[in-house]
C-alpha angles and dihedrals in degrees: 000000000000106000133024124197133166103306096338137077138194112230129202104226135205106226112230138182088263090066107102099188093260092157094237087121128051136197114265125218092266094050092263123136112244130188109206130209099011110175111245122193094162100069097243118186134209110289096026119130109229139182113235122203121203110197114244090233088069093055097048095043092045092052092051093044096047101040111021107034099053093045092050091046090050093050096044092045091051092049093048092047092046093052092044091050092051091048093050095043094247127130101286094205093056094045089046091052092049092046093048095049093045094050093045090052091048089050091051091051089051091050090051091051091048090049091055091049092050093048088066092052111090091205090069098039125106111249141189107254098180144357105238097188137352115237142165128248113288120219 
């Protein structure tokens, strides 16, 4: 535990193979991995070792949002642009490329907006599930 605020904590994490790069954690100034704004109902203090639970709904939705949605948007945008280009007498490959890139970017903006909305929902937030050991602040 590195920072305690009113009802939330910042936790220094050990990165494991189970970490899928979901962007819940970030790199700290010293190269450490830190998870910010973890809900804490146990009253943890700086230096405590805690167990953090990330709800499974985050993992499955994050995987779909990050991998499936942009690819589908890219393909559908390309198809729409290609067909529109043919119908208008323009180069269908160029219009398909523009349509694919535009729709993929719109999908990414939508994912970003959904991420912000979910961050405010406690059901999807990482939380402290137990205090493993009490400690004191480390230098």
